Each structure stands twice: as structure tokens, then as C-alpha cells.
C-alpha angles and dihedrals in degrees: 000000000000128000137202111277091230088064095055110125125221117270134241091047129214119266122236132230096298108073092204097056127084115248112296090235089060089054091050091051092049089056101037111015109019095173116041145136122268131184119234133196096282095051095254119132114219125179115266117213117197107166118096094233093046093049091053090046091054092048095050105037110111088211088068122079136208092199109123092198093069118100111260097026106145104225116203097231139352088258094053091048093050094047096048091049089054103036126035123214129169092254086075098044133090127221135310091030092041093051093048093055095041091053089062088066107032094090092060093052100042114133094242093052093046091049089057087059093057096095091052091047089049090051091052092048092050093048092050093048088048088056092049093051092048094048136074126293131265097041130192103240091199094061096033100049120341097065103032097050100059090035092057093043095050091045091055092046095048098035097245117147108251088209087075094058096113089058098049093040088057092050092045093055090059093045094055096040118114089203100052115112122236089254094051092047093048091048092052091047093049091050094049094042091051090054093047092045090057089049091053091050091050092052093055088073098028109034126178136181098288142100096259092052091053092049091046097049100031100040115013097040091049094049093244090118135021123237089249092052091051091047091050090052090048092049091055091050095044097048097040091040095065107020097059099044093042090056093046091052093052099037092043089054091052091049093050094045088053089050103047094173089060092044090055090055092049093048093056098033124129119228096275095048091045091053089049091050091054090055091051092049090050090052095043096048104029094184095195090084105164097073131249109281127223141153130221117248094196143000113292145138124252123177091350091304121124104230119193129211109275095025114138116235129203117193105201101210094175095063092035086062087058094053105129092208086070103025116034112218089009094180090064122089105225114167091192091060117112098239105152090119091068120126098221089119092046122248139256127022093335097053113133113293092203098053095112089056093046091051094052093045092051093046091051096045098044092049095043098044099047096041096046094043103032092165093056112142140162116274092205134037115269092242089059095055118110104238121196100250086141096058134078087229114054124227139098127300092215133006115199111201136170138180 
């Protein structure tokens, strides 16, 4: 089960020929060496878990921590490490602190509340598709639809002026870059946090019906939370709230256009089948492709592997979602597959808070885009697309389409 540390390969690993599949070496390890050491950017060698059951065990074990300040925690990039050492958000906390902060937001992301937003999301999608149809061909689907829709939705939910989108998009690109230095990442975070902090302060005296107003009046104004803490929470929601869904819209479109039989099913799907198709696309693509990072709080055993206190742990959700013990023929995109048990949103207490919103946005966009533009097609070969190998969240930088 173990291997010599000198043999540990670099992680993240390079993808193969198919841009939708996890790296071939991950697939080999899932089959032959499901728990093994890998080497990350700082030279440390955390354990990599690839099996579905082991990944869920890592993400639910109370003896495992998400705190990046603990020795041995395997940070994703130098930028992520620098930011999380400087600014604290609940994504890097353990319970009970994590649960206390998360509870402040759960009401805004409840399924029933998000469902009430569906007509507004549909309106936004229709307006953006109208703009595509009225504009030049080919169009960049990323700029025309994939990026603006979740950006506008999360801005309205949080209370962030959409007019400032160019600014926060620029900051976000640095924050999710694998190549950004610690200095560049900190600078972008400082800039965005300064902006959000001013917004929180403004909402104390002029609140509205949005998340930032509730944090400002219910937490900051009462002294329960500092302006910086509220801004850090808001930054996490703002960046994650548009980056992930934007990439799923674009990458999901590429995958469906390359699988026309599946696209035909999605185009004609009823509500239940459409929702099912979204789950399968989430499983198949798993755009968070650097693994969920944790550190062991004590000696234990996971997946037959003796883990020691202070060992870094990487739960590879992308390859776990290709585990054939859970998903027969996992390399196949099958939108009729029952895939709701996927771990694309993580698992356990830290699973994605915004998943109800992401699901509704994807359901609306996939139905609207493919029904209104049934002749949609790529305007460039797949092997010429610029995939986001350089980003923590996978996708495409641009997506030229025509019809």
C-alpha cells in the first residue's frame, strides 16, 4: 500500500488526450495503488486517496482537519497558502467554529429560497442568449453567457454591484491561478477584501435584502464579526459563486457538443431528467481537479493505509467520481445515469454551501441554450481549445461557438 518517498510523483498530474478525463496516472493509481504518496509544489509528500469510499472517509473523519495553519497541511498553491495564513474563512475551519460561521449563511442558500430565484435566473439566461443571437458569429460562450450569468446572480444574492464585475473578475483570476506567486495572490486578495470591506461598512447604514446587508447589520454592527472577517466570508462566496458555475457551463457545453446523443437527450429532457443530467455532468467533469486538502490530527488508518498525525491528505474527488465500484462504465458520459451520490461538491461538513444555486443555474442554462440554439456547434476543434490546466478550477479560457 505504501511506496518509497523518492518514487512519489508530482501532483497535480498531467491530463491525457481526452480533456474531460482525469490524468491517466490517477486512473492507474485508482486501479493499482489507491493510496499512495505524491509530491506537491512545496516538496512535501501528502497521501493521495483515489477510491470513492476512501475519499468520503477522509472528508468525514473528525480526526482529519481542514485548518491550513496546522503543520503538514498540503496547500494547493503558494498563493492559497499565503492567503489562508493571512485571511480566515470558514472553508479552513473545523467545527464548532466552522459550523457557527456556516450557519450564518445557510438560510440564503436553502433549496426553497434558491428555487424562488429560478424565474430571475431564467430571465437572465434568456437575455444573455438574446444578446448572443443578436451579436456576431462566432461568439465566445464564456464571455457571452457562462461568466456573466453566475456573476450577475451571485452579485444580486450577495449585494455586490454587478457594474464592478471587471474588477472582481480580474482579482478572481489571480486567486484561482495555480501559477500566481504568493505575493500576487496576496495583493489580489487585499485589493478585493478592501473593496468588500467598504461595501460591508456601507451596508451597515444602508442595508438591503442581501447577504452582505445581513452580515453587516447582524454581525459586524453588533461586534460579533469584524469588517475583515465579513469581507473574507464574502470573498469566498463571490469567487466560488461565479468561477465554478461559469466553468461548468462552458466545459459542460463542450462535453455535450462532443457527445451529440447526450446533447439530444438534454435538449428534450423534462425537469427530472434535466436535473439528473446536471448531476452526471458534475460527476463526469469534476472541475475542482486539485483534490480536497486535509491534515491528520492523530494516528489512524484510512483505506488500509497507516496515517500519522501531521500527515497531509489529498482526497482526489475527480478520480473518485470515476470509481467503477460506484459508477459502472465511469469514463462514459450518460445523462440518464443516477449520479447524485457524486463527490463533485465535496462531502461531509465542508461540502459546497452553494450547490443548490449551482444546480438551478446549470439546469436553466443547459435547457435554455440548447433549446434556443439547437444548431449550436464549436467554432474550433476541441484540441485547439485553451483548457484551464493552469487554474485550480478546470474549464476553458475561451469557447468559440457558432450556429
